[in-house]
N, C-alpha and C positions, 0 to 999 in steps of 0.2 A: 505495499500500498506505499502510497505518495504521500506526504501531508506538505504542508505551507504556510508560509509565514503567517502567524495570528492562529493558527489552529491550535485546539486545547487537547492535549494527550496523556494517557497513562503509561507509565513504565510498566512492563511486564517481566523484565530481568535485572539482576544486579541487585545490589544491597538498597535502591531507590524503587524497587517493586511496589505497585500498587499505589504509587505517589502520582500525584498531578503536575503536569508541564505547561510551559507555554512555548509553543516553539517560535524561535525567535531569526531562525536560519537553515535553510537547506544546503546541501552539497551533497552530489551524486546519490548515494544510497544511504547519505545520514541526513541527521536534523541535530541543530542546535537548540538543547533546550535549558530553560530556567522556569524556577518557583518564585524568585525574588526574596527566599530565605536563606536556604543552603547552597542552592546554585542561583548566583546572582548575573544579572541582565550584564556586568560587564565580564562573568566570565563563565559564559554557558558552557553545559555538557554535551559533548558530541556522542551522538546513539543513533546506533543503527535503527533504520526504519523496522526492521523483522522483529525488534526488541521493544517497539511501542505500539499502542490500541488508539484509535480516535475517541475522544470523551463524548463526540457528539455535538461539540459545540464549536465557534469560530466568531474572534472577534477582530472586525473590521476596524474599529478603535484602534485596538492594538498592533494590528497592522499596518496601519498609516504612520502611528507612533515611532515604530522601528523602521520604515523608512526615512523619514523625517529626524532619527535619531534623538528622541526627546521622551523615549521609553524609562518608567523609572521604577525600580523595584517596587516598591508601593504599589503602582499601578498592576504591576503582575499578580501581588498578593491579592489586593483587591477582585479583580478579574476571575483569579482561582477560586476566590472564596465565593463571587456570585455563581458562579458555574457549580460549584459542588451543591449548594442552595437548591438552586433548580433540579439538580438529581435526586435530592432528598425527598425534592414533592411529588 
């Protein structure tokens, strides 16, 4: 599966399995992901697409901020929190 900037994903492998992240970049078969807390926007984690599943949400607002290089860690945490709350409903 291919992901794009602004997609919410859940990790399926590694020490971060089960955690939600935001895709801040893509490269071949890899996605650069961050959560704004343990993985900051300034230092995202490179993860293979096959170790990620879609959380079923996308943020065009975050994608635009990433393009403009104005995305902050608090924005990422807020988006992930909003997506998590929608999943619980």
